[in-house]
C-alpha positions as CSV (number, residue, x, y, z in Angstrom):
1,X,0.0,0.0,0.0
2,X,1.5,3.3,-1.0
3,X,-1.3,5.8,-0.3
4,X,-1.6,5.9,3.5
5,X,-4.0,8.9,3.6
6,X,-7.2,6.8,3.8
7,X,-5.7,4.8,6.8
8,X,-4.7,8.1,8.5
9,X,-8.1,9.6,7.8
10,X,-10.0,6.6,9.3
11,X,-7.9,6.8,12.5
12,X,-8.6,10.6,12.7
13,X,-12.3,10.0,12.2
14,X,-12.4,7.3,15.0
15,X,-9.9,8.9,17.4
16,X,-12.5,10.0,19.9
17,X,-13.7,6.4,20.1
18,X,-10.1,5.2,20.6
19,X,-9.7,7.6,23.5
20,X,-13.0,6.5,25.1
21,X,-11.8,2.8,24.7
22,X,-8.6,3.6,26.5
23,X,-10.5,5.5,29.3
24,X,-12.7,2.4,29.9
25,X,-9.6,0.2,30.1
26,X,-7.7,2.3,32.7
27,X,-10.8,2.5,34.9
28,X,-10.6,-1.2,35.7
29,X,-7.7,-1.6,38.1
30,X,-5.0,-4.3,37.5
31,X,-2.7,-3.6,40.4
32,X,0.0,-6.4,40.5
33,X,0.4,-7.3,43.2
34,X,-2.1,-8.5,44.2
35,X,-2.7,-9.4,40.6
36,X,-6.5,-10.0,40.2
37,X,-6.4,-9.4,36.5
38,X,-9.1,-11.6,35.1
39,X,-11.9,-9.0,35.5
40,X,-9.9,-6.6,33.2
41,X,-9.6,-9.3,30.6
42,X,-13.3,-10.0,30.7
43,X,-14.1,-6.3,30.3
44,X,-11.6,-5.9,27.4
45,X,-13.2,-8.9,25.7
46,X,-16.6,-7.2,26.0
47,X,-15.3,-4.0,24.5
48,X,-13.6,-5.8,21.7
49,X,-16.8,-7.6,20.8
50,X,-18.4,-4.2,20.1
51,X,-15.8,-3.8,17.3
52,X,-16.6,-7.2,15.9
53,X,-13.5,-8.9,17.4
54,X,-14.0,-12.2,19.1
55,X,-11.4,-12.5,21.9
56,X,-10.5,-16.0,22.9
57,X,-10.2,-16.1,26.7
58,X,-7.4,-18.3,28.0
59,X,-7.6,-18.5,31.8
60,X,-4.4,-19.7,33.6
61,X,-5.3,-22.5,36.1
62,X,-6.1,-21.0,39.5
63,X,-3.6,-23.1,41.4
64,X,-0.8,-22.2,39.0
65,X,-1.6,-18.5,39.4
66,X,-1.7,-18.8,43.2
67,X,1.6,-20.7,43.3
68,X,3.1,-17.9,41.2
69,X,2.0,-15.3,43.8
70,X,-1.0,-13.7,41.9
71,X,-4.7,-14.0,42.1
72,X,-6.1,-14.5,38.6
73,X,-4.9,-14.3,35.0
74,X,-6.9,-14.6,31.8
75,X,-4.9,-13.9,28.6
76,X,-6.7,-12.9,25.4
77,X,-6.0,-13.7,21.8
78,X,-7.9,-12.1,18.8
79,X,-7.1,-13.9,15.5
80,X,-7.9,-12.2,12.2
81,X,-7.0,-14.3,9.2
82,X,-7.0,-12.9,5.7
83,X,-5.3,-15.6,3.7
84,X,-1.9,-17.4,3.4
85,X,1.2,-15.5,4.5
86,X,2.8,-14.0,7.6
87,X,1.1,-13.9,11.0
88,X,2.0,-10.7,12.9
89,X,1.2,-10.6,16.6
90,X,0.7,-7.3,18.5
91,X,1.2,-7.8,22.3
92,X,0.4,-5.5,25.1
93,X,0.2,-6.2,28.9
94,X,-2.6,-5.1,31.2
95,X,-1.0,-5.8,34.6
96,X,0.6,-2.8,36.3
97,X,2.3,-1.8,39.5
98,X,0.0,-0.2,42.2
99,X,-0.4,3.5,41.8
100,X,1.4,4.6,45.0
101,X,1.2,8.0,46.4
102,X,1.5,11.6,45.1
103,X,-1.1,11.6,42.4
104,X,-2.9,14.9,41.6
105,X,-5.4,12.9,39.3
106,X,-7.5,9.9,40.0
107,X,-5.2,7.0,39.0
108,X,-8.2,5.1,37.7
109,X,-10.1,8.1,36.3
110,X,-8.7,8.5,32.8
111,X,-8.9,12.2,33.2
112,X,-7.9,14.4,30.3
113,X,-6.1,17.7,30.8
114,X,-4.1,19.8,28.3
115,X,-4.1,17.0,25.8
116,X,-2.9,14.3,28.1
117,X,-4.7,11.4,29.6
118,X,-3.8,10.6,33.2
119,X,-4.1,7.1,34.7
120,X,-2.1,4.2,35.9
121,X,-1.2,2.2,32.7
122,X,-2.1,5.2,30.5
123,X,1.4,5.0,29.0
124,X,2.5,1.4,29.9
125,X,0.7,-0.4,28.4
126,X,-3.1,-0.1,28.2
127,X,-2.4,2.6,25.7
128,X,-1.3,0.0,23.2
129,X,-4.5,-2.1,23.8
130,X,-6.0,1.0,22.1
131,X,-3.3,1.7,19.5
132,X,-3.1,-1.9,18.3
133,X,-6.9,-2.4,18.3
134,X,-7.6,0.7,16.3
135,X,-4.7,0.1,14.0
136,X,-6.2,-3.3,13.2
137,X,-9.7,-1.8,12.8
138,X,-8.3,0.8,10.3
139,X,-6.4,-1.9,8.4
140,X,-9.5,-3.9,7.9
141,X,-11.7,-0.9,7.1
142,X,-9.3,0.6,4.5
143,X,-6.5,-1.7,3.4
144,X,-8.6,-4.8,3.5
145,X,-5.7,-7.3,3.3
146,X,-6.2,-10.5,1.4
147,X,-3.2,-12.4,2.8
148,X,-1.5,-13.1,6.1
149,X,-3.0,-12.8,9.6
150,X,-2.9,-10.4,12.6
151,X,-3.2,-11.5,16.2
152,X,-3.8,-9.3,19.2
153,X,-2.2,-10.7,22.4
154,X,-3.4,-9.0,25.5
155,X,-1.7,-10.6,28.4
156,X,-1.5,-10.1,32.2
157,X,1.9,-11.1,33.5
158,X,4.6,-8.6,32.7
159,X,5.3,-7.2,36.2
160,X,6.1,-10.7,37.5
161,X,8.1,-11.7,34.4
162,X,5.8,-12.9,31.7
163,X,5.9,-16.6,32.3
164,X,2.1,-16.8,32.8
165,X,1.4,-14.2,30.0
166,X,3.1,-14.6,26.6
167,X,5.3,-17.4,28.0
168,X,2.1,-19.4,28.9
169,X,0.5,-18.8,25.5
170,X,3.7,-19.9,23.7
171,X,4.4,-22.9,26.0
172,X,0.8,-24.2,25.5
173,X,1.1,-23.9,21.7
174,X,-1.8,-21.4,21.5
175,X,0.2,-19.2,19.2
176,X,3.3,-19.1,17.0
177,X,3.4,-15.9,15.0
178,X,6.1,-15.1,12.4
179,X,6.7,-11.5,13.6
180,X,5.6,-9.5,16.6
181,X,5.3,-6.0,17.8
182,X,5.1,-5.4,21.6
183,X,3.8,-2.4,23.5
184,X,6.2,0.5,23.5
185,X,7.0,3.4,25.8
186,X,8.9,5.9,23.7
187,X,9.3,7.1,20.1
188,X,12.2,4.7,19.5
189,X,12.0,1.2,18.0
190,X,13.5,-1.0,20.7
191,X,15.3,-4.1,19.4
192,X,17.2,-5.1,22.6
193,X,16.8,-4.8,26.4
194,X,18.5,-5.7,29.6
195,X,17.9,-8.9,31.5
196,X,16.9,-8.9,35.2
197,X,17.7,-11.1,38.1
198,X,15.6,-10.6,41.3
199,X,16.5,-12.4,44.5
200,X,15.2,-12.5,48.1
201,X,17.9,-12.7,50.8
202,X,16.9,-13.7,54.3
203,X,19.5,-12.9,57.0
204,X,19.1,-14.9,60.2
205,X,20.5,-13.8,63.5
206,X,19.3,-14.3,67.1
207,X,16.7,-12.2,68.8
208,X,17.6,-10.6,72.2
209,X,16.5,-7.9,74.5
210,X,17.9,-4.5,73.5
211,X,19.1,-4.0,77.1
212,X,21.5,-7.0,76.7
213,X,22.4,-7.1,73.0
214,X,25.4,-9.3,73.6
215,X,23.0,-12.2,74.1
216,X,21.8,-12.0,70.5
217,X,23.1,-11.6,67.0
218,X,21.8,-8.5,65.2
219,X,20.5,-9.7,61.8
220,X,20.1,-6.1,60.7
221,X,23.8,-5.3,61.2
222,X,24.6,-8.5,59.3
223,X,22.3,-7.4,56.5
224,X,24.0,-4.0,56.3
225,X,27.3,-5.8,56.0
226,X,26.0,-7.8,53.1
227,X,24.3,-4.8,51.5
228,X,27.6,-2.8,51.6
229,X,29.3,-5.7,49.8
230,X,26.6,-5.8,47.2
231,X,26.5,-2.1,46.6
232,X,30.3,-2.1,46.2
233,X,29.7,-4.2,43.1
234,X,28.0,-1.2,41.3
235,X,31.4,0.5,41.1
236,X,32.7,-2.5,39.2
237,X,29.7,-2.8,37.0
238,X,30.4,0.7,35.6
239,X,33.5,-0.7,34.0
240,X,31.4,-3.2,32.1
241,X,29.7,-1.4,29.2
242,X,27.3,-2.7,26.5
243,X,27.8,-2.2,22.8
244,X,24.0,-1.8,22.4
245,X,23.0,1.9,21.9
246,X,20.7,2.9,24.7
247,X,22.1,0.5,27.3
248,X,25.1,1.4,29.4
249,X,26.2,-0.9,32.1
250,X,24.9,-3.5,34.7
251,X,23.6,-2.3,38.0
252,X,22.1,-3.5,41.3
253,X,19.3,-2.1,43.4
254,X,17.8,-3.2,46.7
255,X,14.2,-2.2,46.5
256,X,12.6,-3.7,49.7
257,X,13.8,-4.4,53.2
258,X,11.8,-5.7,56.2
259,X,12.6,-7.3,59.5
260,X,12.7,-7.0,63.3
261,X,9.9,-7.2,65.8
262,X,10.1,-4.1,67.9
263,X,12.3,-1.2,68.7
264,X,13.5,-2.8,72.0
265,X,14.4,-6.1,70.4
266,X,17.6,-7.0,68.6
267,X,16.3,-8.1,65.2
268,X,16.6,-11.9,64.6
269,X,15.6,-11.8,61.0
270,X,15.9,-9.3,58.1
271,X,14.7,-9.9,54.5
272,X,15.7,-7.8,51.5
273,X,15.0,-8.1,47.8
274,X,17.5,-7.1,45.2
275,X,17.2,-6.4,41.5
276,X,20.3,-7.0,39.3
277,X,20.0,-5.6,35.7
278,X,22.1,-7.5,33.1
279,X,23.3,-6.1,29.8
280,X,22.7,-8.3,26.7
281,X,26.4,-9.4,26.7
282,X,26.2,-11.0,30.1
283,X,25.6,-14.6,31.0
284,X,22.7,-14.9,33.4
285,X,23.9,-18.1,35.1
286,X,27.3,-16.5,35.7
287,X,25.7,-13.3,37.1
288,X,23.6,-15.3,39.6
289,X,26.6,-17.4,40.7
290,X,28.6,-14.2,41.2
291,X,25.9,-12.5,43.3
292,X,25.4,-15.6,45.5
293,X,29.2,-15.7,46.1
294,X,29.3,-12.0,47.1
295,X,26.5,-12.6,49.6
296,X,28.1,-15.8,50.9
297,X,31.5,-14.2,51.4
298,X,30.0,-11.2,53.2
299,X,27.9,-13.5,55.5
300,X,30.9,-15.6,56.3
301,X,32.8,-12.6,57.6
302,X,30.0,-11.6,60.0
303,X,30.0,-13.9,63.0
304,X,26.7,-15.6,64.0
305,X,24.5,-15.0,61.0
306,X,23.2,-17.4,58.4
307,X,21.7,-16.6,55.0
308,X,19.0,-18.1,52.8
309,X,18.9,-16.9,49.1
310,X,15.9,-17.5,46.8
311,X,15.6,-16.5,43.2
312,X,12.4,-14.6,42.5
313,X,12.9,-13.9,38.8
314,X,15.3,-14.5,36.0
315,X,14.4,-12.6,32.9
316,X,16.9,-13.0,30.0
317,X,17.9,-10.0,28.0
318,X,16.3,-9.4,24.6
319,X,18.7,-9.6,21.6
320,X,17.8,-8.6,18.0
321,X,16.9,-11.5,15.8
322,X,17.8,-11.1,12.1
323,X,14.2,-11.4,10.9
324,X,13.1,-8.2,12.6
325,X,14.5,-5.9,9.9
326,X,11.2,-5.5,8.0
327,X,9.5,-4.4,11.2
328,X,12.3,-2.0,12.0
329,X,12.4,-0.5,8.6
330,X,8.7,0.0,8.3
331,X,8.3,1.6,11.7
332,X,11.2,3.9,11.2
333,X,9.9,5.0,7.8
334,X,6.4,5.7,9.0
335,X,7.5,7.1,12.3
336,X,9.7,9.7,10.7
337,X,6.9,10.6,8.3
338,X,4.3,11.1,11.1
339,X,6.5,12.4,13.9
340,X,8.7,14.6,11.8
341,X,12.0,13.2,13.3
342,X,14.2,10.2,12.8
343,X,13.2,7.2,14.8
344,X,16.1,5.3,16.3
345,X,16.5,1.6,16.6
346,X,18.1,1.0,19.9
347,X,18.1,-0.9,23.2
348,X,16.6,0.0,26.6
349,X,17.7,-0.7,30.1
350,X,14.3,-1.9,31.0
351,X,13.3,-5.6,30.8
352,X,10.0,-6.9,29.3
353,X,8.1,-10.1,28.6
354,X,8.8,-9.5,24.9
355,X,12.1,-11.5,25.4
356,X,9.9,-14.7,25.6
357,X,8.9,-14.3,21.9
358,X,12.5,-13.9,21.0
359,X,13.4,-17.0,23.0
360,X,10.8,-18.9,21.0
361,X,12.5,-17.8,17.8
362,X,10.0,-15.1,16.9
363,X,11.6,-11.8,15.7
364,X,10.1,-8.7,17.1
365,X,10.4,-5.2,18.2
366,X,9.0,-2.9,20.9
367,X,7.0,0.0,19.6
368,X,3.8,1.8,20.5
369,X,2.3,4.9,22.0
370,X,4.6,6.8,24.2
371,X,6.7,10.0,24.6
372,X,10.3,10.7,23.5
373,X,11.6,9.2,26.8
374,X,10.1,6.8,29.4
375,X,10.7,9.5,32.1
376,X,8.3,11.9,30.3
377,X,5.4,9.3,30.7
378,X,5.8,9.0,34.5
379,X,5.5,5.3,34.0
380,X,5.5,3.5,37.4
381,X,5.3,6.9,39.1
382,X,2.5,9.2,40.2
383,X,0.5,11.0,37.5
384,X,1.4,8.6,34.7
385,X,0.2,10.3,31.5
386,X,-0.1,9.8,27.8
387,X,-0.1,12.7,25.2
388,X,-3.1,11.9,23.1
389,X,-1.4,13.1,19.9
390,X,1.3,10.6,20.5
391,X,-1.4,7.9,20.7
392,X,-2.9,9.1,17.5
393,X,0.4,9.1,15.6
394,X,1.5,5.7,17.0
395,X,-1.8,4.1,15.9
396,X,-1.1,5.4,12.4
397,X,2.4,4.1,12.4
398,X,1.2,0.6,13.4
399,X,-1.6,0.6,10.8
400,X,0.7,1.7,8.0
401,X,3.3,-0.9,9.1
402,X,0.7,-3.7,9.1
403,X,-0.5,-2.6,5.6
404,X,3.1,-2.8,4.3
405,X,3.9,-6.2,5.8
406,X,0.6,-7.8,4.6
407,X,0.6,-6.2,1.2
């Protein structure tokens, strides 16, 4: 297809409906944890039915979800077959981190102010439920493809790693597309991302009365000793740089600490959770072995404590697969035409569940509605927002790209 004006015009004519669709999506909470996400999938399926799209509902067995640490997951697949040829999947995730504090707008209100829609998941990634759905609607209304297929994958396990989202659909053999585009969060076409190792470390000491601390072993002091050893690794990580544009070096963060029983008691147990970001060049098994050794060495040098280490998540990095070039070229071409600036192909320090498609041999990229940088979207912070004009233009880019690939 060479004349994209009719596609663009259809999206402009239906843009108010697209915004209303997004507002309805963000008004159903999907805080993860606790991860009760099936109601949002059911509501999404109802809304899609109004557009003539039959969404297959694939509930993950309750016990499997519970063992994973969540409450309910139902993944959706919409299949649109036009003939023989490529199957292109469009994936977005509906689960999000809880809103937290500091909002000046209702995190579930979908309020619009100064051309921006405010809500948790407005930018990441319920926005791409909307952009992908309306790009597909425009494609069928205007381009009317006669070959190939498009699938919408709306999944609900990105925050916990994706194994019960895209990973579950792929492992069960419910889908095997040829190419895929996953929800984005900035103007760039993302072709690579960091990996992530998350671990829970439990430091055991011995409780005692604070008046006679010598009768106990302070687990908190032991934990601080270990934390200092872990944080010292960050200085070393800065010397290990990635060759991927947009990704710099590995780093480690401790995001949660809890322990102790009262202010007048020497703490007998402290638990902390760490997050180690891995650049694409690193070997995840070697990274985990190294972290465990740092913890073990630090614990051994602090008398009286013992340590338990549990892996919570191991998400491999995403590396470009050779077959993704048609996606990259099409998105860059249409992105530059619609946004008026070059669209880079680059990596991101984030990690996503998109890697699971790559591990299954499916070439893909990350692209969708979002600002120039992730920071501008306030993703995972208060007052997350999406510039509606960015949503409009990203929807046109996706629709044009689908038209090209299925031509």
